[in-house]
C-alpha positions as CSV (number, residue, x, y, z in Angstrom):
1,M,38.4,27.6,-43.9
2,E,40.2,30.9,-44.3
3,R,40.1,32.9,-47.6
4,K,43.8,32.3,-48.2
5,D,43.2,28.5,-47.9
6,V,40.5,28.7,-50.5
7,L,42.7,30.8,-52.8
8,A,45.5,28.2,-52.5
9,S,43.2,25.5,-54.0
10,P,43.7,24.8,-57.7
11,D,40.0,23.8,-57.8
12,Y,39.0,27.4,-56.9
13,W,41.0,28.9,-59.8
14,I,39.8,26.2,-62.3
15,T,36.2,26.9,-61.3
16,L,36.7,30.6,-61.6
17,I,38.1,30.2,-65.2
18,Q,35.3,27.8,-66.1
19,T,32.7,30.3,-64.9
20,N,34.3,33.2,-66.8
21,L,34.4,31.1,-70.0
22,Y,30.8,30.1,-69.4
23,N,29.8,33.8,-69.0
24,C,31.6,34.7,-72.3
25,A,29.9,31.8,-74.1
26,M,26.4,32.7,-72.9
27,Q,26.9,36.4,-73.6
28,Y,28.2,35.5,-77.1
29,M,25.2,33.2,-77.8
30,K,22.8,35.9,-76.6
31,E,24.4,38.6,-78.7
32,M,24.5,36.4,-81.8
33,G,21.0,35.0,-81.2
34,I,22.2,31.4,-81.4
35,N,21.6,28.3,-79.5
36,R,23.9,25.5,-78.3
37,T,23.6,23.6,-81.6
38,Q,24.4,26.6,-83.7
39,L,27.4,27.4,-81.4
40,A,28.7,23.8,-81.8
41,R,28.4,24.3,-85.6
42,Q,30.3,27.6,-85.4
43,L,33.1,26.1,-83.2
44,G,33.3,22.9,-85.3
45,V,32.6,20.7,-82.3
46,S,29.8,18.4,-81.2
47,K,26.7,19.5,-79.3
48,G,28.0,17.2,-76.4
49,Y,31.2,19.2,-76.3
50,V,29.3,22.5,-76.0
51,S,27.2,21.0,-73.2
52,Q,30.3,20.0,-71.4
53,L,31.7,23.5,-71.9
54,L,28.5,25.1,-70.6
55,N,28.2,22.7,-67.7
56,G,31.8,23.4,-66.5
57,D,32.8,19.8,-67.2
58,F,36.1,20.4,-69.0
59,D,39.7,21.0,-68.3
60,H,41.3,22.4,-71.4
61,R,44.8,23.0,-72.5
62,L,45.7,26.7,-72.3
63,S,45.8,26.9,-76.1
64,K,42.2,25.6,-76.3
65,L,41.1,28.1,-73.7
66,V,42.5,31.0,-75.7
67,E,41.0,29.7,-78.9
68,L,37.5,29.4,-77.2
69,S,37.7,32.8,-75.6
70,L,38.6,34.4,-79.0
71,A,35.7,32.6,-80.6
72,F,33.4,34.2,-78.1
73,K,34.9,37.6,-78.9
74,C,36.6,37.7,-75.5
75,V,40.3,38.1,-74.6
76,L,41.8,35.9,-71.9
77,K,43.9,38.1,-69.6
78,L,46.3,36.0,-67.5
79,E,48.5,37.6,-64.9
80,F,50.5,36.2,-62.0
81,I,50.7,38.0,-58.7
82,K,51.8,37.1,-55.2
83,M,49.1,35.5,-53.0
84,D,49.7,38.2,-50.3
85,E,49.2,40.9,-52.8
86,Y,46.0,39.4,-54.1
87,L,44.6,39.1,-50.6
88,Q,45.6,42.6,-49.8
89,N,43.9,44.0,-53.0
90,E,40.8,41.9,-52.3
91,S,40.7,43.3,-48.8
92,L,40.9,46.8,-50.0
93,N,38.2,46.2,-52.6
94,E,35.8,45.0,-49.9
95,K,36.0,48.4,-48.0
């Protein structure tokens, strides 16, 4: 499978977003010195929800994604660029 085929897959982008949110959550918990239970309490959600979040087992609405990122003291930056441009920039960064 070629890189452009991978990038054309919605699953690739969903997984990338889930991974980035996971990293924000883990960094936040580390900085705050809190565990999953305490994070759930801060977010006003169940421990099960936090487990789903950290296991990548979620597919949020955009508004929830923004809300979670802000809770983790992160900013969600979303931009749309042409696939060809993305592949070209990726190729340049590899050199």
